[in-house]
C-alpha positions in Angstrom: -25.0 -9.5 -43.6 -28.7 -9.0 -42.7 -29.4 -8.6 -39.2 -32.6 -8.0 -37.4 -32.8 -4.6 -35.5 -34.0 -4.0 -32.4 -33.5 -1.6 -29.8 -33.1 -1.6 -25.8 -36.7 -1.5 -24.9 -37.0 -4.6 -27.0 -34.4 -6.0 -25.3 -36.2 -5.4 -21.8 -39.2 -7.3 -23.2 -36.9 -10.2 -24.2 -35.5 -10.0 -20.8 -39.0 -10.2 -19.3 -40.1 -12.8 -21.6 -37.2 -15.0 -20.8 -37.9 -14.7 -17.2 -41.9 -15.5 -17.9 -40.8 -18.5 -19.9 -38.5 -19.9 -17.1 -41.4 -19.1 -14.7 -43.6 -21.2 -17.3 -41.2 -23.7 -17.4 -40.9 -24.1 -13.5 -44.5 -23.2 -12.2 -45.8 -26.8 -12.0 -42.6 -28.0 -9.7 -42.4 -24.5 -7.9 -46.2 -24.4 -6.7 -46.3 -20.8 -7.7 -43.8 -19.5 -5.1 -42.1 -17.1 -7.7 -38.5 -18.2 -7.9 -37.6 -19.3 -11.2 -34.0 -20.9 -11.4 -31.6 -19.6 -14.1 -30.0 -22.4 -16.4 -26.0 -22.4 -16.1 -25.5 -25.5 -18.5 -27.2 -26.8 -21.7 -29.0 -28.7 -21.3 -28.9 -29.1 -17.5 -31.5 -30.7 -15.5 -29.3 -33.3 -13.6 -26.0 -33.5 -11.8 -23.4 -31.2 -12.9 -21.2 -31.7 -16.2 -19.3 -28.5 -16.3 -17.1 -28.6 -13.0 -14.4 -25.6 -13.9 -13.9 -23.3 -11.2 -16.0 -19.8 -11.0 -14.4 -16.7 -11.8 -13.8 -14.9 -8.3 -16.3 -12.3 -8.8 -19.1 -15.1 -9.4 -18.6 -16.4 -5.8 -20.6 -15.1 -3.1 -20.2 -16.2 0.8 -23.3 -17.4 3.0 -23.5 -18.0 6.5 -24.1 -21.7 7.0 -24.3 -24.0 9.9 -22.2 -23.2 13.0 -21.6 -19.7 11.4 -19.1 -21.0 9.0 -18.5 -18.6 5.8 -19.4 -21.1 2.7 -18.4 -19.9 -0.9 -20.9 -20.7 -3.6 -21.7 -19.6 -6.8 -24.0 -16.7 -6.9 -26.6 -18.3 -8.9 -26.5 -21.2 -6.6 -26.6 -19.1 -3.6 -29.7 -17.2 -4.5 -31.7 -20.5 -5.5 -30.2 -22.2 -2.0 -31.5 -18.7 -0.1 -34.8 -19.4 -1.8 -35.1 -23.0 -1.1 -34.4 -22.4 2.8 -36.9 -19.7 2.8 -39.4 -22.2 1.1 -38.6 -25.1 3.6 -38.8 -22.6 6.7 -42.2 -21.7 5.7 -43.1 -25.7 5.3 -41.8 -26.0 9.3 -38.3 -27.2 8.5 -36.6 -25.5 11.2 -32.9 -24.1 11.3 -30.3 -25.0 11.2 -31.8 -27.9 9.0 -30.5 -27.4 5.6 -28.0 -24.5 6.2 -24.9 -25.0 3.9 -21.9 -26.8 5.3 -19.5 -26.9 2.5 -19.8 -25.2 -1.2 -17.0 -24.4 -3.5 -13.9 -26.3 -3.2 -10.7 -25.9 -4.9 -8.6 -28.7 -6.4 -6.4 -28.5 -3.5 -8.6 -29.0 -1.0 -10.4 -31.9 -3.0 -6.9 -33.5 -3.0 -6.8 -33.4 0.7 -10.1 -34.6 0.9 -9.6 -37.5 -1.4 -6.4 -38.4 0.4 -8.3 -38.6 3.5 -11.1 -40.8 2.1 -8.2 -43.4 0.6 -6.7 -44.1 4.1 -10.4 -44.1 5.6 -11.7 -47.0 3.1 -8.6 -48.5 2.5 -8.5 -48.0 -1.4 -9.2 -45.5 -4.4 -11.8 -47.6 -5.8 -13.7 -47.5 -2.6 -12.8 -43.7 -1.8 -14.4 -42.9 -5.0 -17.8 -43.9 -3.8 -17.8 -41.1 -1.3 -15.4 -38.4 -2.5 -14.6 -37.5 -6.0 -11.1 -37.2 -7.5 -9.5 -33.9 -7.6 -10.6 -31.9 -10.6 -13.8 -34.3 -10.7 -15.7 -32.7 -8.0 -19.2 -30.8 -8.6 -17.6 -28.7 -5.8 -15.2 -27.0 -8.1 -18.1 -25.6 -9.8 -19.2 -23.6 -6.5 -22.5 -25.1 -7.9 -22.6 -28.2 -5.4 -23.7 -27.7 -1.8 -23.6 -29.9 1.1 -26.4 -29.2 3.6 -27.0 -29.9 7.1 -29.5 -32.8 8.0 -29.3 -33.2 11.7 -26.5 -35.6 11.7 -23.0 -35.2 11.2 -21.7 -35.8 7.5 -20.5 -39.1 7.3 -21.3 -42.2 5.2 -22.4 -44.1 8.5 -25.0 -41.3 9.0 -26.5 -41.5 5.3 -29.3 -43.9 6.3 -30.3 -41.8 9.3 -30.4 -38.8 7.3 -32.5 -40.3 4.7 -35.2 -40.9 7.4 -35.5 -37.1 8.2 -38.5 -34.7 7.3 -35.8 -32.3 6.0 -34.2 -34.8 3.5 -37.9 -36.0 2.8 -38.8 -32.3 2.1 -35.7 -31.8 -0.4 -36.7 -34.9 -2.1 -40.2 -33.6 -3.0 -39.1 -29.8 -3.5 -35.4 -29.2 -4.4 -35.7 -29.6 -8.2 -38.4 -26.6 -7.9 -35.2 -24.4 -7.1 -32.9 -26.2 -9.7 -31.2 -28.7 -7.4 -30.5 -32.0 -8.0 -29.4 -35.1 -5.9 -26.4 -37.4 -5.7 -28.0 -40.7 -4.6 -24.9 -41.9 -2.5 -24.7 -38.8 -0.3 -28.2 -37.4 1.2 -26.2 -34.3 2.2 -24.9 -33.3 -1.1 -27.1 -31.4 -3.9 -26.3 -29.9 -7.0 -27.9 -26.3 -8.6 -28.1 -27.4 -12.4 -31.8 -26.3 -13.6 -32.7 -27.5 -17.1 -31.7 -24.9 -20.0 -34.4 -23.5 -22.3 -33.2 -22.1 -25.8 -33.8 -18.7 -25.4 -32.6 -17.9 -29.2 -35.6 -20.5 -30.0 -38.2 -18.8 -28.0 -37.2 -15.2 -29.4 -37.5 -16.3 -32.9 -41.1 -17.6 -32.2 -42.4 -15.1 -30.1 -40.6 -11.7 -31.5 -42.8 -9.7 -34.2 -41.3 -9.1 -37.7 -38.7 -6.5 -37.7 -37.5 -3.7 -40.1 -34.0 -4.4 -41.5 -31.1 -2.3 -40.2 -30.8 1.2 -41.3 -27.0 1.0 -41.2 -24.6 -1.5 -42.5 -24.0 -4.8 -40.1 -21.2 -7.2 -40.8 -18.8 -10.0 -39.3 -15.3 -9.6 -40.0 -13.4 -13.1 -39.3 -10.4 -12.8 -37.2 -7.6 -15.1 -37.2 -6.8 -15.3 -33.5 -6.2 -19.0 -33.3 -8.7 -19.7 -30.7 -10.6 -22.6 -29.9 -13.9 -20.9 -30.6 -15.0 -18.9 -33.8 -13.3 -15.7 -33.8 -14.6 -12.9 -35.3 -15.5 -8.9 -34.7 -19.0 -7.6 -35.1 -19.0 -4.3 -37.1 -21.7 -2.1 -37.4 -21.9 1.5 -39.7 -25.1 3.8 -38.8 -26.3 5.9 -41.7 -24.8 9.1 -40.3 -21.2 7.5 -40.5 -21.3 6.0 -44.3 -20.1 9.4 -46.0 -18.1 11.1 -43.0 -14.2 11.5 -43.5 -13.7 11.4 -39.8 -15.2 8.5 -37.9 -15.2 7.8 -34.1 -14.8 3.9 -33.3 -16.3 2.5 -30.2 -14.3 -0.9 -29.6 -16.6 -3.0 -27.2 -15.3 -5.9 -25.3 -18.1 -8.5 -24.2 -17.9 -10.1 -20.6 -18.5 -13.7 -19.8 -20.8 -15.7 -21.8 -23.3 -17.1 -19.2 -26.7 -18.2 -18.9 -27.6 -15.9 -16.0 -27.0 -13.0 -18.3 -29.3 -14.7 -21.0 -26.6 -15.7 -23.4 -26.0 -19.5 -24.1 -22.4 -20.9 -23.9 -23.0 -23.8 -26.1 -24.1 -21.6 -29.2 -21.1 -18.9 -28.2 -18.5 -22.1 -28.5 -20.2 -23.3 -31.7 -20.5 -19.6 -33.7 -18.9 -17.2 -31.7 -20.1 -13.8 -32.4 -22.2 -14.6 -35.1 -24.3 -15.7 -32.4 -23.8 -13.0 -29.8 -24.0 -10.4 -32.7 -27.9 -11.4 -33.5 -29.1 -11.5 -30.0 -31.1 -8.4 -28.8 -28.3 -7.5 -26.7 -26.0 -6.4 -29.5 -29.2 -5.6 -31.3 -30.0 -2.8 -28.5 -26.3 -1.4 -28.7 -26.7 -0.9 -32.6 -29.7 0.7 -32.6 -28.6 3.3 -30.0 -25.5 4.0 -32.2 -28.0 4.7 -35.1 -30.3 6.9 -33.0 -27.5 9.0 -31.9 -27.0 10.4 -35.5 -23.2 10.3 -35.0 -20.4 9.3 -37.1 -19.5 6.4 -34.7 -18.6 2.8 -35.8 -19.4 0.0 -33.3 -16.4 -2.4 -33.3 -17.0 -5.7 -31.1 -14.5 -8.4 -31.1 -14.9 -12.0 -29.8 -13.0 -13.1 -26.5 -13.3 -16.4 -25.0 -16.3 -17.4 -23.3 -14.7 -17.2 -19.6 -11.4 -14.9 -19.8 -11.4 -12.9 -16.8 -9.4 -15.1 -14.1 -6.5 -13.0 -12.8 -4.3 -15.7 -14.1 -5.2 -16.1 -17.5 -3.2 -15.6 -20.2 -3.3 -13.4 -23.6 -4.8 -15.6 -26.0 -8.1 -15.8 -24.2 -8.7 -12.1 -24.3 -7.7 -11.6 -27.8 -4.0 -11.0 -27.1 -4.4 -7.2 -26.5 -1.4 -6.9 -24.0 0.5 -7.7 -27.1 2.1 -4.5 -28.9 0.2 -3.4 -31.9 -2.9 -5.8 -31.5 -5.3 -2.8 -31.2 -3.5 -1.8 -34.5 -4.0 -5.0 -36.1 -8.2 -4.9 -35.0 -8.5 -1.3 -36.1 -6.7 -1.6 -39.8 -8.6 -4.7 -40.3 -12.0 -3.2 -39.4 -11.5 0.1 -41.5 -10.2 -2.2 -44.4 -13.1 -4.4 -44.4 -15.5 -1.6 -44.0 -13.9 0.3 -46.9 -13.7 -2.6 -49.2 -17.4 -3.4 -48.7 -18.4 0.2 -49.5 -19.9 0.7 -46.0 -17.7 3.9 -45.5 -16.0 6.0 -48.1 -12.3 5.5 -49.3 -11.0 8.7 -47.5 -12.9 8.2 -43.9 -10.1 8.3 -41.1 -10.4 7.2 -37.4 -10.6 10.4 -35.6 -11.1 9.0 -32.0 -11.4 5.8 -30.3 -13.4 4.8 -27.1 -13.0 1.5 -25.5 -15.8 0.2 -23.8 -16.3 -3.0 -22.0 -18.7 -5.0 -19.4 -18.0 -7.0 -16.5 -14.8 -8.8 -17.4 -14.2 -6.6 -20.4 -12.4 -4.4 -18.1 -9.5 -6.7 -18.4 -8.3 -6.4 -22.1 -9.2 -2.7 -21.9 -6.9 -2.0 -19.2 -4.3 -4.3 -21.2 -5.0 -2.0 -24.0 -3.9 1.1 -22.3 -0.7 -0.5 -21.0 0.6 -1.6 -24.4 2.1 0.1 -27.2 -0.2 1.0 -30.3 0.2 3.3 -33.4 -3.5 4.1 -32.7 -3.0 4.5 -28.8 -3.1 8.1 -28.8 -6.6 8.1 -30.3 -7.9 6.5 -27.2 -9.5 9.3 -25.6 -12.2 7.6 -23.7 -13.1 4.4 -21.8 -16.9 3.3 -21.0 -17.0 0.9 -18.3 -20.0 -1.1 -17.1 -19.3 -2.7 -13.8 -15.9 -3.7 -15.1 -13.3 -2.8 -12.2 -12.7 -6.3 -11.1 -9.1 -6.3 -12.1 -7.8 -3.2 -9.9 -7.3 0.5 -10.7 -3.5 1.0 -11.5 -4.0 0.9 -15.2 -6.7 3.5 -15.4 -4.8 5.5 -12.9 -1.6 5.5 -15.0 -3.7 6.3 -18.4 -5.8 9.2 -16.7 -2.8 10.8 -15.2 -0.9 10.8 -18.4 -3.4 13.2 -20.1 -5.9 15.5 -18.4 -8.1 15.5 -21.6 -8.6 11.7 -21.5 -12.1 10.7 -19.7 -13.1 7.5 -18.0 -17.1 6.9 -17.3 -18.0 4.3 -15.2 -21.3 2.7 -14.6 -22.5 0.9 -11.7 -24.8 -0.1 -9.1 -24.8 1.5 -6.0 -23.5 -0.9 -3.4 -21.0 -2.6 -6.1 -17.3 -1.7 -6.6 -17.3 1.1 -4.2 -13.5 0.6 -3.2 -12.3 0.3 -6.6 -14.3 3.2 -7.9 -13.3 5.2 -4.7 -9.6 4.8 -5.5 -10.2 6.7 -8.8 -12.5 9.4 -7.0 -9.6 12.0 -6.9 -8.9 11.6 -10.6 -10.9 14.6 -12.2 -11.2 12.9 -15.4 -13.2 10.0 -13.8 -16.8 9.8 -13.4 -18.6 7.4 -11.4 -22.0 7.1 -12.4 -24.4 5.0 -10.1 -27.8 4.1 -10.3 -27.6 0.8 -12.3 -30.2 -2.0 -11.5 -28.7 -5.1 -12.5 -25.0 -6.3 -13.2 -26.4 -8.3 -16.6 -28.6 -5.2 -18.0 -26.1 -2.6 -17.0 -25.0 -1.8 -20.5 -28.5 -1.9 -21.9 -29.6 0.8 -19.2 -26.4 3.2 -20.2 -25.3 2.7 -23.4 -27.6 5.3 -24.8 -26.6 7.7 -22.1 -22.9 6.9 -22.8 -23.3 7.3 -26.7 -25.3 10.4 -26.2 -22.8 12.0 -23.9 -19.9 11.5 -26.2 -19.3 14.9 -27.3 -20.3 16.5 -24.1 -17.8 14.8 -22.2 -14.9 15.2 -24.4 -12.5 18.3 -24.7 -13.6 20.9 -26.9 -11.7 23.3 -29.2 -10.1 26.1 -27.3 -10.1 24.0 -24.1 -13.5 24.5 -22.8 -15.3 21.3 -21.8 -18.7 20.6 -21.9 -19.3 18.8 -18.2 -22.2 16.2 -18.7 -20.3 13.7 -16.9 -17.6 15.7 -15.0 -18.9 18.5 -12.7 -16.5 20.7 -11.3 -15.6 20.1 -7.9 -17.1 22.3 -5.3 -15.0 24.8 -3.5 -13.7 22.8 -0.6 -14.7 25.6 2.2 -18.2 25.6 1.0 -18.2 21.7 0.6 -16.9 21.6 4.4 -19.8 24.1 5.2 -22.1 21.7 3.6 -20.9 18.8 5.8 -21.3 20.6 9.2 -23.3 18.1 11.4 -23.1 15.4 9.1 -19.6 13.7 9.8 -19.7 10.2 9.8 -17.9 8.7 12.7 -17.1 5.0 12.9 -17.7 3.1 15.8 -14.6 2.9 18.2 -16.2 3.0 21.7 -14.7 6.4 22.1 -16.6 9.6 22.0 -16.6 11.4 19.1 -15.5 15.0 20.1 -14.3 16.6 23.4 -15.2 19.9 25.4 -13.5 23.0 24.2 -12.6 21.3 20.9 -13.8 23.6 17.8 -14.2 20.5 15.5 -15.0 16.8 15.7 -11.6 15.0 16.8 -9.8 11.9 16.1 -10.3 9.7 19.0 -6.6 8.9 19.3 -5.4 10.6 22.2 -7.7 13.7 21.4 -5.2 15.2 19.5 -6.5 17.5 16.9 -4.8 17.6 13.7 -7.2 19.6 11.4 -4.9 22.5 11.5 -2.0 20.3 10.6 -3.3 19.8 7.3 -5.5 22.9 7.1 -6.5 23.8 3.3 -4.0 26.3 1.7 -1.1 24.8 3.7 2.0 23.4 1.8 1.0 20.0 3.7 -2.5 19.8 2.3 -1.0 20.3 -1.1 1.6 17.7 -0.8 -0.9 14.9 0.7 -3.5 15.8 -1.9 -1.0 15.6 -4.8 0.3 12.5 -3.6 -3.4 11.0 -3.2 -4.3 12.0 -6.6 -1.2 10.5 -8.2 -1.3 7.0 -5.9 -5.4 6.5 -5.5 -4.7 6.9 -1.8 -7.4 8.4 0.4 -5.8 11.7 1.5 -7.1 11.3 5.0 -5.7 7.9 5.4 -2.3 9.1 4.0 -2.7 12.4 6.3 -3.2 10.1 9.5 -0.3 7.7 8.8 2.2 11.0 8.5 1.4 12.0 11.8 1.3 8.6 13.2 4.8 8.2 12.3 6.3 11.8 12.6 5.4 15.2 13.8 4.2 18.2 11.2 7.9 19.6 10.9 9.1 16.3 9.4 6.8 16.3 6.1 6.3 20.0 5.7 10.2 21.1 5.2 11.4 22.8 2.0 14.8 21.8 2.5 17.6 19.5 3.9 17.2 15.7 4.4 15.4 13.4 6.5 16.1 9.9 7.6 14.4 6.9 6.3 13.8 5.3 10.1 11.9 8.7 11.0 9.2 8.2 8.4 8.7 4.4 9.5 10.4 2.7 6.2 12.0 -0.2 7.9 12.2 -2.5 5.1 12.8 0.2 1.9 16.2 -1.8 1.4 15.1 -5.4 1.6 15.1 -6.9 -1.6 11.6 -8.8 -1.0 9.9 -5.5 -0.3 11.8 -3.3 -2.8 10.6 -5.0 -5.8 6.9 -4.1 -4.8 7.9 -0.4 -3.7 9.5 -0.2 -7.3 6.1 -1.7 -9.0 4.4 0.9 -6.8 6.7 3.8 -8.2 6.1 2.8 -11.7 2.4 3.1 -11.2 2.8 6.5 -10.2 5.1 8.4 -12.8 3.2 11.9 -11.8 5.0 12.1 -8.8 8.3 12.0 -10.4 9.5 9.7 -7.6 12.4 7.2 -8.0 13.3 4.2 -5.8 17.0 5.7 -5.6 15.6 9.1 -4.1 16.2 7.4 -0.8 20.0 7.0 -0.5 21.8 4.0 1.4 24.2 5.8 4.2 25.9 2.5 4.8 25.0 2.9 8.4 22.2 1.0 10.3 19.8 1.6 13.1 18.6 -0.9 15.7 14.7 -1.1 15.4 14.8 -2.6 18.8 14.6 1.0 20.1 11.1 1.1 19.2 9.8 -2.2 19.7 11.0 -5.5 21.5 12.8 -8.1 19.1 13.8 -5.5 16.5 16.7 -5.8 14.1 19.4 -3.8 12.7 18.1 -2.0 9.4 20.1 -0.1 6.7 19.6 3.7 7.4 18.7 5.7 4.4 18.0 9.6 3.9 16.0 11.3 1.2 15.5 15.0 0.6 12.6 16.1 3.1 10.4 17.4 0.0 10.0 13.7 -1.1 9.0 12.4 2.5 5.4 12.4 1.9 5.7 10.4 -1.5 8.1 8.0 0.2 5.9 6.9 2.8 2.8 6.5 0.0 5.6 4.3 -2.0 6.3 2.2 0.9 2.6 1.7 1.9 1.7 1.0 -1.7 4.5 -1.3 -2.0 2.7 -3.2 1.0 -0.4 -3.2 -0.6 0.9 -5.0 -3.9 3.0 -7.3 -1.9 -0.4 -8.5 0.1 -2.1 -8.7 -3.1 0.5 -11.4 -4.3 0.2 -13.3 -1.0 -3.8 -13.3 -1.1 -3.4 -14.6 -5.0 -1.0 -17.4 -4.0 -3.0 -18.6 -1.1 -6.3 -18.4 -2.8 -6.5 -22.1 -3.8 -6.0 -23.2 0.0 -8.2 -20.6 1.3 -10.9 -20.1 -1.2 -13.1 -17.8 1.3 -10.5 -15.1 1.0 -11.6 -11.7 -0.5 -10.1 -10.8 -3.9 -8.2 -7.8 -2.4 -8.0 -5.6 0.7 -10.2 -3.2 -1.4 -13.0 -5.7 -1.4 -13.2 -4.7 2.5 -15.3 -1.5 3.8 -12.9 1.3 4.4 -13.1 1.2 8.1 -11.9 -2.4 8.0 -9.4 -1.7 5.1 -7.9 1.5 6.8 -7.4 -0.9 10.1 -5.7 -3.5 8.1 -3.4 -1.1 5.9 -2.2 0.6 9.4 -1.9 -2.9 11.2 -0.1 -3.7 8.4 2.4 -0.9 8.4 3.2 -1.6 11.9 3.2 -5.4 12.4 4.1 -6.7 8.9 2.6 -8.4 5.9 2.6 -12.0 7.7 0.6 -10.6 10.7 -1.7 -8.6 8.4 -2.4 -11.7 6.4 -3.9 -13.3 9.3 -5.9 -10.4 10.4 -7.2 -10.2 6.6 -8.1 -14.2 6.6 -10.3 -13.4 9.4 -11.7 -10.1 7.7 -12.7 -12.4 4.9 -14.6 -14.9 7.2 -16.7 -12.0 8.4 -14.6 -10.9 11.7 -15.0 -7.3 12.8 -12.1 -5.0 13.7 -11.7 -4.4 17.7 -14.3 -1.4 18.2 -13.7 -1.2 22.2 -10.9 -0.3 24.1 -8.7 2.7 25.1 -8.1 5.9 23.1 -4.4 5.6 23.6 -1.6 3.7 21.9 -1.5 0.1 23.1 1.8 -1.4 21.9 0.4 -4.9 23.2 -2.5 -4.3 21.0 -1.6 -3.1 17.6 -4.8 -3.7 16.2 -7.0 -1.6 18.6 -4.5 0.9 18.3 -4.7 0.7 13.9 -8.7 1.2 14.6 -7.8 4.5 16.2 -5.7 5.5 13.5 -8.6 4.5 11.3 -10.9 6.8 12.8 -8.3 9.9 12.7 -8.3 8.9 8.8 -11.8 9.1 8.2 -12.0 12.4 10.1 -9.6 14.0 8.3 -10.6 12.8 5.0 -14.1 14.5 5.8 -13.1 17.5 7.9 -10.0 18.6 6.1 -10.3 17.0 2.7 -13.7 17.5 1.9 -14.5 13.6 1.2 -18.2 12.8 1.7 -19.4 10.7 4.5 -20.7 8.0 2.1 -17.1 7.4 0.9 -16.4 5.9 4.5 -19.8 4.6 5.4 -20.1 1.3 4.6 -23.3 0.2 2.5 -22.8 -3.2 2.3 -20.3 -5.5 4.2 -18.8 -8.1 1.9 
């Protein structure tokens, strides 16, 4: 199959050309104001027809009328902000046009429709004003109700149409991709007209030389609703090689915002995508590398990255042997076609993926495959949307494995931070755009393949993995630069040698000093679990004194560690899941042994209950506390997912919170329980802040404030004792 050959510079020109074509398309309507809406549907240019729910990472929250948080699709949010800015310049004053309602789940729509039936007397009458569940444009996240000076009500529709704000919308909204629903003057839908990017490319692109290597499409029998195949590319350097590296690349969602046409993909699958400048860029960088490296890119679903999506939409890669089948089919096809020699074998496999492509990558790492041991590297391009447990487990099992993740500076900070303690994880920042980050860094990843991998004799080229500096030197470099969160308390106290935690001015630097047993224990557990070492240390001293955690023999009771619900069946399942995700610790759930006795928690807090008492070897106390807290974290995540439809504004996880808020929430969760913590999380998801004013001692009547003080201690210890840089804690962008 002959395929036009291009490079990543050409892709940059295509992007620029596409933007130029969009600008031309909308220039007359936009009045030259510079905003060019990007199409979501084909053909678009009217009311929304594709009413599917957006994936979680496609939603953002805008501050709307009355300071409410309004969830919207990213593209619609950007267009709305541009439209409001233009309206303000035209004299339409705030709060007019501010959003009131955006993305709406099916459950929420069901309640609204039922209320409309009660109000208007019948379903037929109600449908004039409220869509039935599943039929609302609000499900897409691209429909928005805006404030027009009157309460949203059918009785106010005529008054709204008399306002200057509504008249301005009628004349200008289409410039920004918004179209009206005539029955409701407050309701506008983002659905700009599409242009055929592929057609424009064919017309404007110059003639290109044929590909230097061999490009093929391999049909796949995956039983999908879209044509399934895998793009294969063999560069000249691989044609006669006996040992080959395979890069298996997983594309992300097919969306117009990233210059991909969902309609063309549904019609032709990888046959369409393989011919775009995007994949020409990837193939050309493989060719230019001069390496015996074969690119394999299977077709996935157009949208496959929802948390509840099944195996089929991402190629069934969670199934045992599915990677084997793909690799075997690709190698057989290339041998039979003469693209590679008969004796060629796979020496190493690299998994690579963009955006939601991280989901099948993690699925493969957790599945059983004959070729699984050959997977030695992963390249991620802003692909940490689905947690980090799978990556951590894979990296911990073998120190020679490598995971390089490329991202923009202000995105995925929490997820990258959770992996930052792994010596074989590299966090490569500096990305310019989510859609173009593969184009930006693909060549760097390909060229750095051997330099970032183990060499014979154990020597390593540290292209992506510089050795950590000496902790003492790092601490010295940070003098005077420590980040101190706002807590309403002084950062230091006269007579103290270091900046101290605000909680009662107790200085614990010496407790966890480098070289001590407790420092080693905390560091080991933090690396194995992905926990922040400062946060783990702060929780240890919050529960018990130094001697409890640094014992080298004997036993300790579970209540001394604060493990009140260790034996509760509802909690135990999540603790066991946390333990399974950290095999390097060698910790078992049964390491805490029930004594058959009970202890009364009312001795510590009012309204307490009788809890089973357990004991464990004192040497495992630090790991036990970490497993308990990670279990709580998993339980909270399940609650978040179960409540997302009812509360669509919820953040994806606690790791979407800046470190100060997350540490505060996690400590509050430990003290107040999951139920209270979820209420707190809902408030934080809506933009609420933590209590930053108050006393500096423990206050049983205000556990949130006490949690803030524990947070400050954690951030201090993380920097002053464990060598974390200030940027690990300073929030660059609040979600």
